[in-house]
C-alpha positions as CSV (number, residue, x, y, z in Angstrom):
1,M,-74.8,126.9,38.1
2,N,-76.2,125.1,41.2
3,D,-74.3,122.9,43.6
4,F,-75.0,119.7,41.8
5,E,-74.0,121.1,38.4
6,S,-70.8,122.4,40.0
7,M,-70.0,118.9,41.4
8,V,-70.7,117.3,38.0
9,E,-68.2,119.7,36.5
10,I,-65.6,118.8,39.1
11,L,-66.1,115.1,38.3
12,N,-65.7,115.8,34.5
13,Q,-62.4,117.6,35.2
14,H,-61.1,114.6,37.2
15,L,-62.3,112.2,34.5
16,S,-60.3,114.2,31.9
17,S,-57.1,113.9,33.9
18,N,-54.0,112.7,32.1
19,K,-53.1,110.6,35.1
20,Q,-55.9,108.2,35.9
21,S,-56.5,104.6,36.8
22,W,-59.5,102.4,37.1
23,L,-60.7,99.6,39.3
24,F,-63.5,97.3,38.0
25,G,-65.6,94.7,39.7
26,A,-68.2,92.1,38.7
27,G,-70.8,94.8,38.2
28,I,-69.4,95.9,34.9
29,S,-69.9,92.4,33.3
30,C,-73.5,91.5,34.4
31,D,-75.0,93.1,31.3
32,A,-72.6,90.8,29.3
33,N,-74.5,87.8,30.7
34,I,-71.8,87.0,33.3
35,P,-73.4,86.5,36.7
36,L,-72.6,88.6,39.7
37,M,-71.0,86.9,42.7
38,Y,-74.0,85.4,44.4
39,P,-75.7,84.1,41.2
40,L,-72.3,82.7,40.2
41,T,-72.1,81.0,43.6
42,K,-75.5,79.3,43.1
43,R,-74.5,78.2,39.6
44,V,-71.2,76.7,40.8
45,K,-73.1,74.9,43.6
46,A,-75.5,73.4,41.0
47,I,-72.5,72.2,39.0
48,I,-70.7,70.7,42.0
49,S,-73.9,69.1,43.2
50,G,-74.5,67.3,39.8
51,S,-75.7,63.7,39.8
52,D,-72.5,62.1,38.6
53,S,-71.2,59.6,41.1
54,D,-67.6,61.0,40.9
55,K,-69.0,64.3,42.2
56,S,-70.4,62.9,45.4
57,K,-67.3,63.6,47.5
58,N,-67.1,67.1,46.1
59,K,-70.7,67.7,46.9
60,E,-70.3,66.4,50.4
61,I,-67.3,68.7,51.1
62,Y,-68.9,71.7,49.5
63,E,-72.0,71.3,51.6
64,S,-69.9,70.9,54.7
65,L,-68.0,74.1,53.8
66,G,-71.4,75.9,53.5
67,T,-72.3,75.1,57.1
68,D,-68.9,76.2,58.2
69,L,-69.3,79.6,56.6
70,D,-71.9,82.3,57.1
71,E,-74.4,81.2,54.4
72,T,-76.1,84.6,54.4
73,T,-73.0,86.5,53.2
74,A,-70.6,83.9,51.9
75,H,-70.1,83.7,48.1
76,I,-67.8,81.6,45.9
77,E,-64.7,83.6,46.6
78,H,-65.1,82.9,50.3
79,Y,-65.5,79.2,49.6
80,L,-62.3,79.2,47.6
81,S,-60.4,81.2,50.3
82,H,-61.6,79.0,53.1
83,L,-60.8,75.9,51.1
84,G,-57.4,77.3,50.3
85,D,-56.7,77.7,54.0
86,L,-57.8,74.1,54.6
87,I,-55.5,72.8,51.9
88,A,-52.6,74.7,53.5
89,L,-53.5,73.3,56.9
90,A,-53.7,69.8,55.5
91,E,-50.3,70.2,53.8
92,R,-48.7,71.1,57.2
93,S,-50.4,68.4,59.3
94,K,-48.9,65.1,60.1
95,D,-51.7,63.0,58.5
96,K,-52.1,65.5,55.5
97,S,-55.8,66.2,56.4
98,A,-58.0,69.0,57.7
99,S,-61.3,69.0,59.5
100,I,-64.6,70.6,58.5
101,N,-67.3,70.2,61.2
102,S,-65.4,67.4,62.9
103,T,-65.0,65.4,59.6
104,K,-61.5,64.9,58.3
105,Y,-60.7,65.2,54.6
106,N,-57.4,64.5,53.1
107,Q,-55.4,67.1,51.1
108,Q,-56.2,65.5,47.7
109,E,-59.9,65.5,48.4
110,L,-59.8,69.2,49.3
111,R,-57.7,70.0,46.3
112,D,-60.1,68.0,44.0
113,L,-63.0,70.2,45.2
114,Y,-60.9,73.4,44.8
115,L,-60.1,72.5,41.2
116,A,-63.7,71.5,40.5
117,I,-64.9,74.9,41.7
118,V,-62.4,76.8,39.7
119,K,-63.3,74.8,36.6
120,A,-67.0,75.5,37.2
121,I,-66.2,79.2,37.5
122,G,-64.2,79.1,34.3
123,E,-66.9,77.5,32.3
124,T,-69.6,79.8,33.6
125,V,-67.6,83.0,33.1
126,R,-66.3,81.9,29.7
127,Y,-69.7,81.0,28.1
128,G,-72.1,83.0,30.3
129,Y,-75.1,82.2,32.4
130,K,-78.4,84.0,32.8
131,K,-81.2,83.5,35.3
132,I,-84.5,84.4,33.7
133,D,-86.8,83.6,36.7
134,D,-87.1,81.0,39.5
135,K,-87.7,78.2,37.0
136,T,-85.9,79.3,33.8
137,E,-82.2,79.8,33.1
138,E,-79.9,80.1,30.1
139,I,-76.6,78.2,30.3
140,G,-74.0,79.2,27.8
141,C,-71.7,76.6,26.2
142,L,-69.0,76.4,23.5
143,D,-71.6,76.0,20.7
144,T,-74.0,78.6,22.1
145,P,-72.1,81.2,24.2
146,L,-74.1,84.0,25.9
147,V,-71.4,86.5,26.7
148,E,-71.7,89.9,25.0
149,I,-68.9,92.5,24.6
150,T,-71.0,95.5,23.5
151,S,-71.0,97.4,26.8
152,H,-67.2,97.1,27.2
153,I,-66.6,98.4,23.7
154,S,-69.0,101.3,24.3
155,F,-67.2,102.2,27.5
156,L,-63.8,102.3,25.8
157,K,-65.2,104.5,23.0
158,A,-66.7,106.9,25.5
159,L,-63.5,107.1,27.6
160,F,-61.1,107.7,24.8
161,R,-62.9,109.0,21.8
162,T,-64.7,111.8,23.5
163,R,-61.7,113.0,25.4
164,S,-59.2,114.6,23.0
165,N,-56.1,112.5,22.7
166,L,-56.4,111.0,26.1
167,I,-54.9,107.7,25.2
168,S,-52.0,109.3,23.2
169,R,-50.9,111.6,26.0
170,S,-51.6,109.4,29.0
171,K,-50.7,106.1,30.6
172,I,-54.0,104.5,31.8
173,T,-54.0,101.5,34.1
174,F,-57.0,99.3,34.5
175,F,-57.2,97.0,37.5
176,T,-60.0,94.4,37.7
177,T,-61.1,91.7,40.1
178,N,-63.0,90.0,37.2
179,Y,-62.0,86.7,35.8
180,D,-63.5,87.3,32.3
181,T,-61.5,88.6,29.3
182,L,-64.0,91.2,28.1
183,L,-61.9,94.2,28.9
184,E,-58.8,93.0,27.1
185,D,-60.8,91.6,24.2
186,A,-62.6,95.0,23.8
187,M,-59.3,96.8,23.8
188,G,-58.0,94.6,21.1
189,L,-61.1,95.2,19.0
190,E,-60.7,99.0,19.6
191,K,-57.0,98.8,18.5
192,I,-55.7,99.8,22.0
193,M,-52.4,98.3,23.0
194,V,-52.7,96.5,26.3
195,I,-49.9,95.5,28.6
196,D,-50.9,92.6,30.9
197,G,-47.6,91.1,32.0
198,F,-47.4,88.5,29.3
199,S,-45.3,88.2,26.2
200,G,-46.0,86.2,23.1
201,G,-49.0,85.9,20.8
202,S,-52.4,84.4,21.3
203,V,-50.6,82.1,23.7
204,G,-48.6,84.2,26.1
205,Y,-46.1,83.5,28.8
206,W,-45.7,85.4,32.1
207,N,-42.9,87.9,31.5
208,P,-43.5,90.9,33.8
209,D,-40.0,92.3,33.9
210,E,-40.2,92.9,30.1
211,A,-43.9,93.6,29.8
212,F,-44.3,96.1,32.6
213,K,-41.4,98.3,31.7
214,T,-41.6,101.7,33.5
215,N,-40.5,103.6,30.4
216,S,-43.2,102.2,28.2
217,T,-44.5,104.6,25.6
218,L,-47.7,106.6,25.9
219,G,-50.7,105.2,24.0
220,Q,-50.5,101.9,25.9
221,C,-52.9,100.7,28.7
222,Y,-51.8,98.5,31.6
223,L,-54.2,95.8,32.6
224,C,-53.7,94.1,36.0
225,K,-56.1,91.2,36.8
226,L,-55.8,91.1,40.6
227,H,-57.8,87.9,41.1
228,G,-56.5,86.0,38.1
229,S,-58.2,85.1,34.8
230,I,-60.1,82.3,33.1
231,D,-57.4,82.2,30.5
232,W,-54.4,81.9,32.9
233,H,-53.1,78.4,33.4
234,Q,-50.2,76.8,35.2
235,N,-48.1,74.8,32.7
236,I,-45.6,72.3,34.2
237,D,-42.9,73.1,31.7
238,T,-43.6,76.8,30.9
239,G,-45.0,78.2,34.1
240,L,-47.9,80.6,33.9
241,V,-49.3,80.9,30.4
242,R,-52.2,82.8,28.9
243,V,-54.2,80.6,26.5
244,R,-57.8,80.5,25.4
245,Y,-60.3,77.7,25.8
246,G,-60.7,75.0,23.1
247,T,-57.0,74.4,22.6
248,K,-56.0,70.7,22.8
249,Y,-52.6,71.5,24.2
250,Q,-54.0,73.2,27.3
251,S,-57.2,71.2,27.9
252,D,-57.2,70.9,31.7
253,L,-59.5,73.7,32.6
254,S,-59.2,72.9,36.3
255,E,-55.7,74.5,36.3
256,I,-57.1,78.0,35.8
257,M,-55.2,80.6,37.9
258,I,-58.0,82.2,40.0
259,Y,-56.9,83.3,43.4
260,P,-59.6,85.5,45.0
261,Q,-58.1,86.7,48.3
262,A,-54.8,86.7,50.3
263,T,-55.1,83.2,51.9
264,K,-52.2,81.1,53.2
265,Y,-52.6,78.9,50.2
266,V,-52.1,81.8,47.8
267,E,-49.2,83.1,49.7
268,T,-47.2,80.0,48.9
269,Q,-47.4,81.0,45.2
270,K,-46.3,84.6,45.2
271,D,-46.1,85.3,41.5
272,P,-48.0,86.7,39.6
273,F,-50.2,88.2,42.3
274,A,-47.4,89.7,44.3
275,R,-46.2,91.6,41.2
276,L,-49.8,92.7,40.3
277,F,-50.4,94.1,43.8
278,S,-47.0,95.8,43.7
279,I,-48.1,97.7,40.6
280,F,-51.5,98.4,42.3
281,R,-49.7,99.9,45.3
282,S,-47.3,102.0,43.3
283,V,-50.1,103.5,41.1
284,L,-52.1,104.4,44.2
285,R,-49.1,106.0,45.9
286,S,-47.8,107.9,42.8
287,D,-45.9,111.1,43.5
288,D,-48.0,112.7,40.7
289,A,-51.5,113.9,41.1
290,N,-53.7,111.0,40.0
291,V,-57.4,110.0,39.9
292,F,-58.5,106.5,40.9
293,I,-61.9,105.6,39.7
294,C,-64.0,102.6,40.7
295,C,-67.1,101.0,39.0
296,G,-68.8,97.7,39.5
297,Y,-66.8,97.1,42.6
298,S,-68.7,96.5,45.9
299,F,-65.7,97.2,48.2
300,G,-66.0,93.7,49.6
301,D,-62.3,92.8,49.2
302,E,-60.4,93.9,52.3
303,H,-57.0,93.3,50.7
304,I,-57.8,95.9,48.0
305,N,-59.6,98.2,50.3
306,S,-56.7,98.4,52.7
307,E,-54.4,99.4,49.9
308,I,-56.7,102.2,48.8
309,E,-57.2,103.5,52.3
310,S,-53.4,103.4,52.9
311,A,-52.8,105.5,49.8
312,L,-55.5,108.0,50.8
313,N,-53.8,108.3,54.2
314,L,-50.2,108.5,52.9
315,S,-50.6,110.7,49.8
316,S,-52.4,113.9,49.2
317,N,-52.0,113.3,45.4
318,I,-54.8,110.7,45.0
319,T,-58.4,111.5,44.4
320,L,-61.0,108.7,44.6
321,I,-64.1,108.6,42.5
322,A,-66.5,105.7,43.2
323,F,-69.5,105.0,41.0
324,A,-71.6,103.1,43.5
325,Q,-75.3,102.6,44.4
326,E,-76.5,103.4,47.9
327,A,-77.4,100.6,50.3
328,P,-81.0,99.4,50.5
329,N,-83.2,101.2,52.9
330,D,-83.2,98.2,55.3
331,K,-79.5,98.4,55.9
332,E,-79.3,100.1,59.3
333,N,-76.8,103.0,59.6
334,I,-75.2,102.3,56.2
335,I,-75.6,104.9,53.5
336,I,-73.5,103.4,50.6
337,N,-71.3,100.7,52.1
338,R,-69.2,100.5,55.3
339,R,-65.9,101.3,53.6
340,L,-67.1,104.3,51.5
341,D,-69.2,105.6,54.5
342,A,-66.0,105.7,56.6
343,W,-63.9,107.3,53.9
344,L,-66.5,110.1,53.4
345,Q,-66.2,110.9,57.1
346,N,-62.5,110.7,57.4
347,A,-61.2,114.2,58.3
348,K,-57.8,113.6,56.8
349,F,-58.9,112.7,53.2
350,S,-62.7,112.9,52.8
351,K,-62.5,116.0,50.6
352,R,-60.6,113.8,48.1
353,V,-63.4,111.1,48.0
354,F,-66.3,111.4,45.6
355,V,-69.2,108.9,45.3
356,A,-71.5,109.2,42.3
357,G,-74.6,107.4,43.6
358,E,-78.2,106.9,42.6
359,K,-79.4,109.8,44.9
360,G,-76.7,112.3,44.1
361,I,-73.0,113.1,44.6
362,Y,-71.3,112.5,48.0
363,N,-68.1,114.4,49.0
364,D,-66.8,115.0,52.5
365,S,-70.2,114.0,53.8
366,L,-72.9,111.3,53.9
367,I,-75.4,113.8,52.7
368,P,-75.8,113.7,48.9
369,I,-75.8,116.8,46.7
370,K,-78.8,116.2,44.6
371,P,-80.0,117.4,41.2
372,D,-82.9,119.9,41.3
373,S,-85.3,117.5,39.7
374,N,-86.4,114.1,41.1
375,T,-84.1,112.4,38.7
376,T,-82.9,108.9,39.6
377,L,-79.2,108.8,38.6
378,N,-78.0,105.6,36.9
379,W,-74.3,106.5,36.5
380,W,-73.4,104.0,39.2
381,K,-74.1,101.3,36.5
382,F,-71.5,100.6,33.9
383,S,-73.9,101.6,31.1
384,G,-74.8,104.8,33.0
385,L,-71.1,105.7,33.5
386,T,-70.5,105.1,29.8
387,E,-73.3,107.6,28.9
388,F,-71.8,110.1,31.4
389,L,-68.4,109.8,29.9
390,K,-69.8,110.2,26.4
391,T,-71.8,113.4,27.1
392,G,-70.4,114.8,30.4
393,E,-74.0,115.5,31.4
394,I,-76.7,113.9,33.5
395,E,-79.8,113.1,31.4
């Protein structure tokens, strides 16, 4: 057995652990026809910049925000976070306004744009969007949705059905920054009980004390949506509810609960995100040996990254496995991404960090352990990870 095969065997052992948790990002849903962050940003901008006269103020503020941010790196979550901070500033100011590039906008104008962006995200994520080429695109809608669930179902089958009794003898926790409902929908179709903090039926109400009981039975999966969801809504009478699109009694899609990062605007509304991050923190810092696995996550959220790094520093019980592609060749001095590069060189915990990349496996070093052949590994993709879980081998 060569070095690469030995490392693959180590990864297989970790992935068979009874105590494991997962963090997913946008990369796991792109094959489902839900756009990644930058294509989503372009789609939202197109919606906001529509020709309707009532959108003119939204378009003006959105474009002004764009010049206030770094347009080369800013995506829609940055827009929302920046806008959220401006709303908080306007709320505290004497004239209830905030300035963008020396132009003042009142709190309601800023809030109107915030809600318009959230609504545009919700519609795009719910129904799907696909860019074919520079001139052609497919836009999903209620009558002709584009979103597919096949890849998520395949993943769950590979994770649970090929690992003897994993779900019956383990408590698996899934964390995701995605707004879509594909993971919980797939779990329902696969008859996996999911605990997401809500009680009720198809319409659920936020009830974390009851839902997230620490003595829950095995065979259940926790799901924590760290950035919110397109089916979470604020109801004046009920509070936070989970309800699907198309219901007349919850038709205001602009009240979707999507909070991308820890801004001052978000901090004024602690629940449910404070509770979800508390669970995230406790899982990472568990007293038991546990494996934390990432896929489709680009390590661009510093709030999440800092929690992972803190856990790696504080506890010797956690092992991190990241399925991630290396940076393009034109990225100077970056091998994978800044965060993973730093962790792979951290003398305190680098031996507990594994990165399964396109070129090989990284552990305690930025030099990959490669297969003997010139094989290009695709396990950093969601589909490739699924195949690896299914077979335990690199094809």
